[in-house]
N, C-alpha and C positions, 0 to 999 in steps of 0.2 A: 504494500499499500504506499502511496506517495506521502511525503511529509505533510502533516496537518498543521496549519497555521491558524492560531487563535488571536484575534484582536479583541482585547478586553477593555473594560471601562468605557464602553460606548454610551454616550449621553444624548445623542440626537439621531434622528432619521438620516440626516445628511451624512454624518460620520459613518453610520451603518452602511449606507449605500456606497460610500467611498471604499470601505473595506471589502464589501461584496464584489464590487466591480474590479478591485485590484486582485481578487482571487482568494480572499479569506475563506477558510473552511468552517470556522466557528466564530461566533460573535458572543462576547461576554457582557452581561448586564450585572452591575454591582448593586446588591440590595443590602448594603452595610452603611448605615447613615453617617458614621464619622468620616467616611471616605470622600475625598474631593470629587470622586467619579460616581457617587451614589445617585441612583434614580428611584423615583417613586414607582409603585406598581402601575399606576395610571400612565405615567410617561413611558415606562418600559413597554407596556402593552402597545402603545402607539408606535414605538420603534419596532417592536417585534412584527407588527403587521406589514412592515416594509421589507422584511427579510425573507428571501425565497426559501421554500421548504428544503432545498438542497444544502442550505447552510445551517449548521447546528446552532440553536439558541441555548446559551448556557447561562444559568443564574448563579451568581456568586453570593455566598452567605458566610457570616461569621457568628457562630453560636446562636443561631436564630430560634425564634419560637416556631414550632411546627406549623401552627396556623398561618404564619406569614409565608412560609415556604409553599404551602398548599395554595394560598391565594395567588402567589406569583406564578405557580405552575398553571393554574386555571386561566388567569388573565393573559398570560404571555405565551402560552403554548410552549413552555420550556421543554427541551429534550434531554438536557443534562444538568445536573446540580454539582456545583463546585463548592466545597466546604474548606474554609481557611482557618477555622477556630479549633476548639478542643473537642469536636464532635466525635462520638463513639461510632464504631462500625454499625452497630444496631440503629443508631439515630439516622445515619446516612442512608441505610437500606430501606427505611420504613416508607419511603415515598414512591417506590416502584419505578424509578427512573435510573438511567445510567448515572453513576456518581464518579466524581474526580476529587480526591482528597489531596490537599496541599500540605507539604512538609517543608519546614524551614531548616535547611541543611547546615549543620555546624561542623560535623566530623563524620568519620566512618561509622561511629556508634549510632548516629542518627539513622543509618540505613537499616539497622536491625529492626527498627519500628515498622518500616515498610513491609517487611516480610510477614508481619502479623496483621496487616490491614487490608482486608479483602474488598477494596474499591475496584471499580472498573478501570480506572487509570490513576496514576500518581502525578501530581504536579510538584516539581522541585523548585524551591525559591530560596533566596538568601535569608539567613537568620539575622535579624536586627532586633535587639531587646525591645519589647513593648509594642512591636508593630507586627501586623498580620500579613504584610505583603505590600506591594507597590512602592518599595523602597528605592528602586533604581540601582540596586547594588548587585554585583555578580558574586558567585561563590566558586569553589573549586570544581571545575567541570569534570575533573577525573572522578570525583565521587558520583556525579551524575552518570558518567559512562558506566560505572560499576552497577548503578541502580538499574540500568537497562537490561542487565543480565538476570534480574530477579523475577522475571515472569509476567510483568504487567506493562502495559503501554506507559511510557514516561513522557510527560510534557516538561520541557525545560523553560524556566522563567528566571527572572532576576537580572535586571540591568541589561537586557538585550536591546540592541539598536540596529539600524541598518548597517552600521559600520562593523559590528562584531558578530552578527547572527550567522554569517557564513562559516566563520571559524568555529563557532559554537556547534553548528550542525555537523561539521566535519569531525570535531573532537568527540562529541557525545553520541552521535547517531541516534537522536531521540525519535520517538513516534511523532512528537509534535513540539512546536515552540509557541510560547505565549508572551505577548507584549502589551503594554499599556502606556506607561510614561515615555518609553523610548521612541514613540511615534507621535508625540503630542507637540502642539504649538504652545499649549498652556494646559494646566491640570483640567482634565475633562473635555478638552477640545483637540481633536486629532489634526495632524498636519498631513494633507493628502499626499504630498510628495514623499514624506517619510514613510507613510503606510505603503505606498507603491514600491518604494525602494526596499523596504524590509521584506515584504512578501516575495519580491523578485529575487533578492539575494538568498533568502532561505531556501526557496524552491530550486534555484539554480545549483546551490551547494548540495542539496539532497540528490539532485539529478546526476551529479558527478559520481555518486557512490553506487548508482544502479548498474 
């Protein structure tokens, strides 16, 4: 399967269409109020209506109330749930959708947790104390490469940009890559040129490996 590219933190229909037209495979909508990229269920539903069915709609949550997750699923037609907090495997599985669990990678010991977490995919991000993601920082990609051998699809995140994503893909060989701040003109507003450059660089690098 070709490399999957997820553009996260979409806050407008215009940015969603930019990502779709550039070749994004997944669109991320953030339902975490402290985030600069947070959207309400109502605005997310309006954005979701502009996303074609061939592009996966992903809802991102941090330690949410189950009712809020169900509301977002119903209103936005979410196809995958991404959990960035301290959610248990049982919590993530209760909604009956594909799940992606985010892990903030500090060391090789962090990888041991992945082995016991039965999500459909793992997202690996940088560890920054007190933050659940979106930090714009990278981590040791050698650890991410090791994680790809543990039996689950791995999405690489953390500080990716149009300038470094090709190297990241070549180094890690992930199932997918995830970007938010690295393709923005300002928090919550995507830069179309950066979005296009990121997706092009990522997919070109993946194509070199086939």
